[in-house]
C-alpha positions in Angstrom: 0.1 -0.3 0.1 1.0 3.6 -0.6 1.9 5.8 2.1 -1.0 8.2 1.3 -3.3 5.6 0.1 -6.1 5.4 2.3 -6.8 1.7 4.1 -10.1 -0.1 4.0 -11.8 0.4 7.0 -11.6 -2.7 9.5 -15.3 -3.5 9.2 -15.5 -3.9 5.8 -16.6 -7.4 4.3 -14.9 -8.4 1.4 -18.2 -8.1 -0.7 -18.6 -4.0 0.6 -14.8 -3.9 0.2 -15.1 -4.6 -3.5 -17.9 -2.4 -3.8 -15.9 0.4 -2.6 -13.2 -0.4 -4.5 -15.7 -0.3 -7.5 -16.8 3.0 -6.5 -13.4 4.4 -6.3 -12.1 2.8 -9.8 -15.6 4.7 -11.5 -14.4 7.7 -10.1 -11.3 7.9 -10.9 -11.9 6.9 -14.4 -14.6 9.6 -14.6 -12.2 12.2 -13.3 -9.2 12.0 -15.3 -11.6 12.2 -18.0 -13.7 15.0 -17.4 -12.5 16.5 -14.4 -13.7 17.0 -10.8 -16.1 19.6 -10.9 -17.5 18.1 -14.2 -17.8 14.3 -12.6 -21.1 14.4 -9.9 -21.8 12.2 -7.5 -24.7 11.0 -9.6 -22.3 10.2 -12.2 -20.1 7.9 -10.1 -22.9 6.0 -9.0 -24.2 5.2 -12.6 -20.7 4.4 -13.7 -20.4 2.4 -10.1 -24.4 0.9 -10.1 -24.7 1.6 -6.7 -27.0 4.0 -4.8 -27.1 7.0 -2.8 -26.9 4.9 0.1 -24.1 2.8 -0.7 -22.0 5.9 -1.7 -22.4 7.6 1.2 -22.5 4.6 3.5 -18.7 4.3 2.5 -17.4 8.1 1.8 -19.0 10.9 3.9 -19.2 13.9 0.5 -17.4 13.8 -2.8 -14.2 15.6 -1.3 -13.4 12.1 0.9 -14.3 10.2 -2.4 -12.1 12.6 -4.3 -9.2 12.1 -1.5 -9.1 8.4 -2.2 -9.6 9.0 -6.0 -6.1 10.7 -5.5 -4.5 7.8 -3.9 -5.8 5.1 -6.3 -4.3 7.4 -9.2 -1.2 7.3 -7.5 -1.4 3.6 -7.3 -1.7 3.1 -10.9 1.0 5.5 -11.8 3.3 3.6 -9.7 1.9 0.5 -11.2 2.3 1.2 -14.8 5.7 2.7 -14.9 6.9 -1.6 -13.0 9.3 -2.6 -13.2 11.1 0.4 -14.4 10.4 2.6 -11.4 12.0 0.4 -9.3 16.1 0.3 -10.9 16.7 4.1 -12.3 20.0 2.8 -11.3 21.9 3.9 -14.7 21.9 5.9 -17.5 20.5 3.0 -19.5 17.7 2.3 -17.0 16.8 5.2 -17.0 16.6 5.4 -20.6 14.6 2.6 -20.6 12.2 4.4 -18.3 12.0 7.3 -20.5 11.0 5.0 -23.2 8.2 3.3 -21.3 6.5 6.7 -20.5 6.2 7.9 -23.8 4.7 4.6 -24.8 2.2 5.2 -21.7 1.5 8.4 -22.8 1.0 7.1 -26.4 -1.2 4.7 -25.1 -3.5 7.1 -23.3 -3.6 9.1 -26.1 -2.3 12.1 -24.6 -4.6 12.5 -22.0 -1.9 13.7 -19.5 -0.9 12.4 -16.2 -3.3 11.6 -13.6 -1.4 13.3 -10.6 -1.1 16.6 -12.6 -4.4 16.7 -14.0 -6.0 16.5 -10.3 -3.3 18.8 -9.3 -4.2 21.3 -11.8 -7.7 21.1 -10.4 -7.4 20.7 -6.9 -3.9 22.4 -5.6 -5.4 25.6 -5.1 -8.7 25.3 -3.9 -8.6 22.3 -1.5 -5.4 21.6 0.7 -6.1 18.0 2.5 -6.1 17.3 -1.6 -2.8 19.5 -2.4 -1.2 17.9 0.8 -2.1 14.1 -0.6 -0.7 15.1 -3.9 2.1 16.9 -2.7 3.0 13.5 -0.8 2.5 11.6 -4.4 4.7 13.8 -6.3 7.3 13.5 -3.5 7.1 9.3 -3.5 7.3 9.8 -7.5 10.8 11.5 -6.7 12.0 9.5 -3.9 12.3 6.6 -6.3 13.8 8.4 -8.8 16.4 10.0 -6.3 16.7 6.5 -4.8 18.5 5.4 -8.2 20.2 8.2 -8.6 21.3 8.0 -5.1 23.0 4.3 -5.9 25.1 5.7 -8.9 26.6 8.1 -6.8 27.6 5.2 -4.3 28.8 3.2 -7.0 31.1 6.6 -8.0 28.8 6.7 -11.5 27.8 10.5 -10.9 30.1 12.4 -9.2 30.3 13.4 -5.6 29.2 16.9 -6.7 26.0 15.7 -8.0 23.0 16.1 -5.9 20.4 13.2 -6.4 17.5 15.0 -4.7 18.0 18.2 -7.1 18.8 15.8 -10.5 15.0 13.8 -9.0 13.3 17.3 -8.9 14.5 18.1 -12.3 13.2 15.2 -13.9 10.4 14.8 -12.5 9.2 18.3 -13.6 10.6 17.5 -17.1 7.9 14.6 -17.0 5.0 16.8 -15.7 6.2 19.6 -18.0 6.3 17.0 -21.1 3.2 15.4 -20.4 1.1 19.0 -20.1 2.7 19.8 -23.2 2.0 16.3 -25.1 -1.6 17.1 -24.0 -2.3 20.5 -25.5 -0.3 19.7 -28.7 -1.7 16.3 -29.1 2.2 15.5 -29.5 4.4 13.1 -27.2 6.9 15.1 -29.0 7.4 17.8 -26.4 7.0 14.6 -23.9 10.2 13.3 -25.3 12.6 16.6 -25.5 11.7 17.2 -21.9 12.8 13.7 -21.2 15.8 13.6 -23.3 16.9 16.7 -21.8 16.6 15.4 -18.1 18.4 12.4 -18.7 21.5 14.7 -20.4 21.4 16.4 -17.9 22.3 13.6 -15.6 24.7 12.3 -17.8 26.5 15.4 -17.4 26.8 15.0 -14.1 28.3 11.3 -14.5 32.0 10.0 -14.0 32.0 7.2 -16.7 28.7 5.9 -18.6 
């Protein structure tokens, strides 16, 4: 379970947990496609085939459901990058990961990052959501940083290189590239941004 992912209530039966999960999945899909404001609880009920009483049994209000959607989308984003995200400890591994991200963007028809999309809607107006999203991005950055730290420990990155700052730069390139790819309907901005970010890492390497 991811750190900011909500745990299932202990009192839920297997059937109840499945219903709750179905609601979150439906909400995540609808919000990704239409946005938070344009997704109503009625839409979620219809998509998940649950009644109003069922929905409110699991979620106090829309805000509570949105927080669960953030957790679910975080989980999906991480799973989609498996196994690359677990082993970003070499330049070839970074390039393979780069290719995987580009493929994912193309498969999603350039709809953008689920987390980035949520951040653009929620970061300024819903503080609990902003904090959850900040945690999600921090976890993503940490995975990148861990690989870069291993490279520095092996002497492949210069001792002066800062894995944290390099990881922030790489993640920023991903988010910016995905946003431009979404608006231009082309994956090329994402490819350029990632290539420049990885080239930036390569300039800090002591050996290829």
